[in-house]
C-alpha positions as CSV (number, residue, x, y, z in Angstrom):
1,M,5.3,27.0,21.5
2,A,6.7,23.9,23.0
3,D,9.2,23.8,25.8
4,P,12.8,23.7,24.4
5,Q,13.7,21.4,27.3
6,L,11.2,18.8,26.0
7,S,13.0,15.6,25.3
8,A,13.5,14.5,21.7
9,D,11.5,11.4,22.5
10,G,8.6,13.6,23.7
11,A,8.8,15.6,20.5
12,L,8.6,12.4,18.5
13,T,5.6,11.2,20.5
14,A,3.9,14.6,19.8
15,W,4.5,14.2,16.1
16,L,3.1,10.6,16.0
17,E,0.0,11.7,18.0
18,H,-0.5,14.5,15.4
19,L,-0.3,12.0,12.6
20,A,-2.7,9.6,14.3
21,H,-5.4,12.1,15.5
22,E,-5.2,15.0,13.1
23,R,-3.8,13.4,9.9
24,R,-5.5,10.1,10.7
25,L,-2.8,8.0,9.1
26,A,-3.1,4.3,8.9
27,A,-1.7,2.2,11.7
28,N,1.0,0.6,9.5
29,T,2.1,4.1,8.3
30,L,2.3,5.3,11.9
31,E,4.4,2.2,12.9
32,A,6.8,2.9,10.0
33,Y,7.2,6.5,10.9
34,G,7.7,5.7,14.6
35,R,10.4,3.2,13.7
36,I,12.2,5.7,11.5
37,G,12.0,8.4,14.1
38,R,13.3,6.2,16.9
39,L,16.3,5.0,14.8
40,Y,17.0,8.6,13.8
41,L,17.0,9.9,17.4
42,A,19.1,6.9,18.6
43,F,21.7,7.8,16.0
44,L,21.8,11.4,17.2
45,E,22.2,10.3,20.8
46,R,25.2,8.1,19.8
47,H,26.7,10.7,17.6
48,R,26.3,13.5,20.1
49,G,27.0,11.5,23.2
50,G,23.8,11.8,25.1
51,P,20.0,12.2,25.1
52,Q,18.7,15.0,22.9
53,R,16.1,17.8,23.7
54,L,13.8,19.7,21.4
55,A,16.2,22.6,21.2
56,D,19.0,20.2,20.1
57,L,17.0,19.0,17.2
58,G,17.1,22.5,15.7
59,T,20.8,22.3,15.5
60,V,20.9,19.1,13.4
61,T,23.5,19.4,10.6
62,A,23.3,18.2,7.0
63,A,26.4,16.0,7.7
64,E,24.6,14.3,10.6
65,V,21.5,13.5,8.6
66,R,23.7,12.2,5.7
67,G,25.6,10.1,8.3
68,H,22.4,8.5,9.5
69,L,21.3,7.7,6.0
70,A,24.7,6.2,5.2
71,E,24.4,4.0,8.3
72,R,20.9,2.8,7.3
73,R,22.2,2.0,3.9
74,S,25.2,-0.1,5.1
75,G,24.1,-1.7,8.3
76,D,23.1,-5.3,9.1
77,H,19.9,-4.8,7.2
78,P,20.8,-2.3,4.5
79,L,18.0,-0.2,2.9
80,A,17.5,0.1,-0.8
81,A,17.5,3.6,-2.4
82,R,13.7,3.8,-2.3
83,S,13.6,3.0,1.4
84,I,16.4,5.6,2.0
85,S,14.3,8.2,0.2
86,Q,11.3,7.3,2.3
87,T,13.4,7.5,5.5
88,L,14.6,11.0,4.5
89,S,11.0,12.0,3.7
90,A,9.9,10.9,7.1
91,I,12.7,12.8,8.8
92,R,11.8,16.0,6.8
93,A,8.2,15.6,7.9
94,F,9.2,15.2,11.5
95,H,11.3,18.4,11.4
96,G,8.6,20.2,9.5
97,F,6.3,19.5,12.4
98,L,8.8,20.7,14.9
99,D,9.2,23.9,12.9
100,R,5.4,24.6,12.5
101,R,4.2,23.4,15.9
102,C,7.2,23.8,18.2
103,G,9.0,26.8,16.7
104,T,12.2,24.7,16.2
105,P,13.4,24.8,12.6
106,A,16.3,22.8,11.3
107,P,17.5,24.8,8.4
108,Q,20.4,22.6,7.4
109,L,18.0,19.8,6.5
110,A,17.3,21.6,3.2
111,L,20.9,20.8,2.2
112,V,20.3,17.1,2.2
113,R,19.4,15.4,-1.1
114,G,18.0,11.9,-1.3
115,P,19.2,9.2,-3.7
116,R,18.1,9.2,-7.3
117,I,15.4,6.6,-7.9
118,K,14.5,5.2,-11.2
119,A,10.7,5.5,-11.7
120,S,9.1,2.1,-11.7
121,L,5.9,1.3,-13.6
122,P,3.0,-0.7,-12.3
123,R,3.2,-4.4,-13.3
124,P,-0.3,-5.6,-14.1
125,V,-1.3,-9.0,-15.4
126,S,-3.0,-9.4,-18.7
127,E,-6.8,-10.0,-19.0
128,D,-6.2,-13.7,-19.8
129,Q,-3.8,-14.0,-16.8
130,A,-6.3,-12.4,-14.5
131,R,-9.0,-14.7,-15.7
132,G,-6.7,-17.6,-15.3
133,L,-6.0,-16.8,-11.6
134,L,-9.7,-16.5,-10.9
135,Q,-10.5,-19.8,-12.6
136,E,-7.6,-21.6,-11.0
137,T,-9.1,-21.1,-7.5
138,D,-11.8,-23.7,-8.4
139,T,-9.1,-26.4,-8.9
140,D,-6.9,-25.7,-5.9
141,P,-6.2,-29.1,-4.3
142,D,-5.3,-27.5,-1.0
143,A,-8.7,-25.8,-0.5
144,E,-12.1,-27.1,0.6
145,A,-15.0,-26.0,-1.6
146,W,-15.9,-23.0,0.6
147,E,-12.3,-21.9,0.7
148,A,-12.0,-22.1,-3.0
149,A,-15.2,-20.0,-3.3
150,R,-13.7,-17.5,-0.8
151,D,-10.4,-17.2,-2.7
152,R,-12.3,-16.6,-5.9
153,A,-14.5,-14.0,-4.2
154,V,-11.5,-12.2,-2.8
155,L,-9.6,-12.1,-6.1
156,T,-12.7,-11.1,-8.0
157,L,-13.2,-8.3,-5.6
158,L,-9.6,-7.0,-5.9
159,Y,-9.7,-7.2,-9.7
160,G,-13.3,-6.1,-10.2
161,C,-13.2,-3.1,-7.8
162,G,-9.5,-2.2,-7.9
163,L,-9.1,-2.7,-4.2
164,R,-6.0,-3.1,-2.1
165,I,-5.8,-6.3,-0.1
166,S,-6.4,-4.4,3.2
167,E,-9.5,-2.7,1.7
168,G,-11.0,-6.0,0.5
169,L,-10.4,-7.8,3.8
170,S,-11.8,-4.8,5.8
171,L,-15.3,-5.7,4.6
172,S,-17.7,-7.0,7.3
173,R,-20.6,-9.4,7.2
174,S,-23.0,-6.4,7.1
175,D,-21.5,-5.3,3.8
176,A,-22.9,-8.4,2.1
177,P,-24.9,-8.9,-0.1
178,L,-22.8,-6.2,-1.8
179,P,-24.6,-3.1,-2.9
180,E,-24.1,-1.5,-6.3
181,T,-21.4,0.7,-4.8
182,L,-19.1,0.2,-1.9
183,R,-17.8,3.0,0.3
184,I,-14.1,2.2,0.8
185,T,-11.8,3.8,3.3
186,G,-8.3,3.8,1.9
187,K,-4.9,5.3,2.7
188,G,-4.9,8.3,5.0
189,G,-8.6,7.7,5.9
190,K,-9.7,8.9,2.5
191,T,-13.0,7.4,1.3
192,R,-14.2,6.7,-2.2
193,L,-17.0,4.9,-3.9
194,A,-16.2,1.6,-5.8
195,P,-18.9,0.4,-8.2
196,V,-19.6,-3.4,-7.8
197,L,-19.9,-5.5,-10.9
198,P,-22.5,-8.3,-11.0
199,A,-19.6,-10.9,-11.3
200,V,-18.2,-9.5,-8.0
201,R,-21.5,-9.7,-6.2
202,E,-22.1,-13.2,-7.5
203,A,-18.7,-14.4,-6.3
204,V,-19.2,-13.0,-2.8
205,D,-22.7,-14.5,-2.6
206,G,-21.3,-17.9,-3.7
207,Y,-18.8,-17.7,-0.9
208,L,-21.4,-16.8,1.7
209,A,-23.6,-19.7,0.7
210,L,-20.8,-22.1,1.5
211,Q,-18.8,-20.7,4.4
212,P,-19.5,-22.6,7.6
213,F,-19.1,-20.0,10.3
214,P,-21.9,-18.0,12.1
215,L,-21.0,-14.3,11.5
216,A,-22.2,-11.3,13.4
217,P,-22.8,-8.1,11.4
218,A,-19.5,-6.6,12.6
219,D,-17.4,-9.7,11.9
220,A,-14.9,-9.7,9.1
221,L,-16.6,-11.0,5.9
222,F,-13.7,-13.3,4.8
223,R,-12.7,-16.0,7.2
224,A,-9.7,-18.3,7.5
225,R,-9.8,-22.1,7.7
226,R,-10.2,-22.1,11.5
227,G,-12.8,-19.3,11.6
228,G,-10.6,-16.3,12.3
229,P,-10.4,-13.2,10.0
230,L,-8.5,-13.8,6.7
231,T,-5.1,-12.1,6.6
232,P,-3.2,-10.5,3.8
233,R,-0.5,-13.1,4.2
234,H,-3.0,-15.8,3.3
235,V,-4.1,-14.0,0.1
236,Q,-0.5,-13.5,-0.9
237,A,0.4,-17.2,-0.3
238,M,-2.7,-18.3,-2.2
239,V,-1.8,-16.2,-5.2
240,Q,1.7,-17.5,-5.1
241,R,0.4,-21.1,-5.3
242,L,-1.9,-20.2,-8.2
243,R,0.7,-18.4,-10.2
244,G,3.1,-21.3,-9.8
245,R,0.6,-23.7,-11.3
246,L,-0.2,-21.3,-14.1
247,G,3.5,-20.5,-14.8
248,L,3.0,-16.7,-14.2
249,P,5.9,-14.5,-13.1
250,A,6.5,-13.4,-9.5
251,T,5.0,-10.0,-10.4
252,A,1.6,-11.6,-10.5
253,T,0.6,-10.6,-7.0
254,P,-2.7,-9.6,-5.4
255,H,-1.8,-6.0,-5.8
256,A,-1.1,-6.6,-9.5
257,L,-4.8,-7.2,-9.8
258,R,-5.4,-3.6,-8.7
259,H,-2.9,-2.4,-11.3
260,S,-4.7,-4.6,-13.9
261,F,-8.0,-3.0,-13.0
262,A,-6.7,0.4,-13.8
263,T,-4.7,-0.6,-16.9
264,H,-7.6,-2.6,-18.5
265,L,-10.0,0.3,-17.8
266,L,-7.6,2.7,-19.5
267,G,-7.2,0.4,-22.4
268,A,-11.0,0.2,-22.8
269,G,-11.2,4.0,-23.0
270,A,-11.8,5.2,-19.4
271,D,-10.4,8.6,-18.6
272,L,-7.6,9.2,-16.1
273,R,-9.7,11.3,-13.8
274,S,-12.3,8.6,-13.4
275,I,-9.6,6.0,-12.8
276,Q,-8.0,8.3,-10.2
277,E,-11.3,8.5,-8.3
278,L,-11.9,4.7,-8.5
279,L,-8.4,4.0,-7.2
280,G,-8.5,6.7,-4.5
281,H,-5.2,8.3,-5.6
282,A,-4.6,11.7,-4.0
283,S,-2.6,12.9,-7.0
284,L,-3.3,12.5,-10.7
285,S,0.5,12.0,-11.3
286,T,0.2,8.6,-9.5
287,T,-2.5,7.5,-11.9
288,Q,-0.7,8.8,-15.0
289,K,1.8,5.9,-14.6
290,Y,-0.8,3.7,-16.1
291,T,-0.7,5.6,-19.4
292,A,3.0,4.6,-19.7
293,V,2.1,0.9,-19.1
294,D,-0.7,1.1,-21.7
295,A,1.6,2.8,-24.3
296,Q,4.2,0.2,-23.8
297,R,1.7,-2.6,-24.5
298,L,0.7,-0.8,-27.7
299,L,4.4,-0.7,-28.7
300,D,4.9,-4.3,-27.9
301,A,1.9,-5.3,-29.9
302,Y,3.1,-3.2,-32.8
303,S,6.6,-4.5,-32.8
304,G,5.3,-8.1,-32.6
305,A,2.7,-7.8,-35.4
306,H,4.1,-5.4,-37.9
307,P,5.0,-7.3,-41.1
308,R,8.4,-5.4,-41.5
309,R,9.5,-6.1,-37.9
């Protein structure tokens, strides 16, 4: 049982340490939760006229939480409905921790409802579009030969293994030549096995044969022009250039290749459970979104090809 006189900032620190060391959440997630928590406590201090203690957090009212969410939605940098929902989820998680670990429940929080959010479907690219992105790397006028090979290897890896950008860029020199299966650590420290297609292995081998930097086993596998580790921003900018030359929509992003991996597997007959494991989804409901995407494509094909359309 925590001291009721513990400062609210101290309570927030305890929660973040719990998320980091016990839940093992990713650094970006911890940063987001910390930012949400600090803004929430700052609002309570302004609204209540002074620093808050752990005991004070148990008296938070539904009206105060709604007031904070309204402020976040109408400030200098207003949040969209989805971000407001994520903010409320983080606040609930914080108070849930205070209830379980510190004996300080906030019962009025149960009265707060988040905004309604229209469910969004993944936006994959077609097989031809994915193939076009991979081939276009070879004709990129802004890239040297080894950089073009690197870009092709990165995109082939994302599409061929269904990886997030951060997962692909986390590979080290010791991971190559790529084995038949990669052990990937994804969100929340969850690990999964990703089968490696021959085309993925060949693309990475082609990059390694051309890249000019001496790499130690622990060094990042993919390198930027000056030799530092490649960043997600570079991959995003590269895909933006490629899709501009190909006339593809703004939804053709590096992450869309992961969506395409799942959708194309589903269209080829793979079952949802297998796709869930390959993507590393904690819940099957997340993977089920791809069935709606595949069904929509069937309807589009039907309406476009039926002789009585």
